[in-house]
PLY file of the C-alpha trace (Angstrom):
ply
format ascii 1.0
element vertex 134
property float x
property float y
property float z
element edge 133
property int vertex1
property int vertex2
end_header
103.86 121.24 121.38
106.57 121.82 118.75
109.81 119.84 119.09
113.13 119.67 117.29
115.43 116.65 117.22
118.95 116.15 115.91
119.30 112.71 114.34
122.39 111.04 112.91
121.60 108.82 109.95
123.24 105.61 108.83
125.34 107.79 106.50
126.80 109.65 109.50
125.12 112.93 108.58
123.31 114.85 111.32
119.92 116.19 110.29
117.46 118.38 112.16
113.80 117.38 112.18
110.92 119.48 113.46
107.82 117.78 114.77
105.37 117.81 117.61
104.67 116.19 120.94
101.19 115.46 122.22
100.54 114.26 125.76
97.49 112.09 126.31
97.49 110.92 129.93
100.33 108.40 130.25
100.94 108.46 126.45
103.66 110.60 124.86
103.10 110.86 121.11
105.89 112.24 118.92
105.35 112.95 115.23
107.91 113.99 112.64
106.08 115.00 109.45
106.98 113.78 105.98
108.04 116.47 103.52
106.61 114.71 100.46
103.17 113.61 101.73
100.68 114.34 104.47
101.86 111.76 107.00
104.60 111.30 109.61
107.05 109.14 111.51
105.22 108.41 114.75
106.55 107.17 118.08
104.29 106.45 121.03
105.66 105.95 124.53
103.65 104.82 127.55
104.35 105.58 131.21
104.08 102.16 132.88
104.93 103.04 136.49
107.96 102.40 138.65
109.91 105.21 136.98
109.61 103.64 133.52
108.38 104.79 130.15
108.07 102.15 127.45
108.07 102.20 123.67
104.52 101.34 122.62
104.84 102.00 118.88
107.31 103.13 116.22
105.85 103.68 112.77
107.50 105.22 109.74
104.74 106.31 107.38
107.21 108.35 105.28
109.02 105.43 103.66
112.57 106.05 102.42
112.35 109.74 103.31
112.72 108.97 107.04
114.35 105.54 106.77
117.91 105.11 108.14
117.91 108.69 109.43
118.38 107.87 113.14
114.96 109.22 114.10
114.06 106.47 116.62
117.36 106.92 118.43
116.90 110.70 118.61
113.33 110.28 119.85
114.45 107.83 122.54
116.88 110.44 123.87
114.18 113.09 123.63
111.51 111.17 125.57
114.00 110.41 128.36
114.87 114.12 128.61
111.23 115.23 128.39
109.76 112.68 130.80
112.60 112.29 133.30
111.86 108.54 133.26
113.94 105.51 132.32
113.13 104.02 128.92
112.66 100.36 128.11
111.41 98.35 125.16
108.26 96.35 125.21
108.66 92.60 125.47
108.11 90.41 122.45
104.57 90.09 123.83
103.26 91.86 126.93
100.20 93.61 128.33
101.23 96.98 126.82
101.97 95.70 123.31
104.74 93.77 121.61
108.19 94.37 120.14
108.38 93.78 116.40
111.46 92.45 114.61
111.97 95.96 113.14
111.92 97.49 116.62
114.38 94.86 117.83
116.76 95.99 115.05
116.62 99.55 116.45
117.44 98.26 119.94
120.30 96.10 118.64
121.79 99.19 116.92
121.61 101.04 120.21
123.13 98.08 122.06
126.05 97.99 119.58
126.69 101.68 120.34
126.56 101.15 124.12
123.27 103.05 124.43
121.13 100.05 125.41
121.48 96.68 127.03
119.43 93.56 126.60
117.81 92.08 129.67
117.20 88.55 128.38
115.50 87.37 131.56
112.90 90.16 131.24
112.74 89.89 127.42
113.34 93.59 126.92
115.97 96.22 126.22
116.91 99.03 128.58
117.94 102.41 127.17
121.20 103.62 128.70
121.52 106.95 126.93
121.60 110.14 128.92
118.72 111.95 127.22
120.95 113.79 124.72
120.58 113.24 121.01
123.14 110.73 119.72
0 1
1 2
2 3
3 4
4 5
5 6
6 7
7 8
8 9
9 10
10 11
11 12
12 13
13 14
14 15
15 16
16 17
17 18
18 19
19 20
20 21
21 22
22 23
23 24
24 25
25 26
26 27
27 28
28 29
29 30
30 31
31 32
32 33
33 34
34 35
35 36
36 37
37 38
38 39
39 40
40 41
41 42
42 43
43 44
44 45
45 46
46 47
47 48
48 49
49 50
50 51
51 52
52 53
53 54
54 55
55 56
56 57
57 58
58 59
59 60
60 61
61 62
62 63
63 64
64 65
65 66
66 67
67 68
68 69
69 70
70 71
71 72
72 73
73 74
74 75
75 76
76 77
77 78
78 79
79 80
80 81
81 82
82 83
83 84
84 85
85 86
86 87
87 88
88 89
89 90
90 91
91 92
92 93
93 94
94 95
95 96
96 97
97 98
98 99
99 100
100 101
101 102
102 103
103 104
104 105
105 106
106 107
107 108
108 109
109 110
110 111
111 112
112 113
113 114
114 115
115 116
116 117
117 118
118 119
119 120
120 121
121 122
122 123
123 124
124 125
125 126
126 127
127 128
128 129
129 130
130 131
131 132
132 133
């Protein structure tokens, strides 16, 4: 299914990215294609029950082209709006995957903007955005 996101980069410029969403059971797979090569920025989210959807993977295969463009943040808002579920990070190591240091940087950026909070006891971040692109 085609999607469009509005992402605000580190430079403060809003950019529009077209991509697609594929549903595979409890998995929500978002892909934003690269313009310069046949690849994409991919985000996979997993419905884990209890009203939660969790980040399972963030992978930028486009290099600098999609780096510092605010794509993860825009996709977080999008999956909340699309799924109607609350979003959380994975733990640093759990049954559904693990949170990398790069992913933790994304969550810390969101926390600094008031869009996420860290739950240290649960070793995860909770998205507090309202499902609108930042």
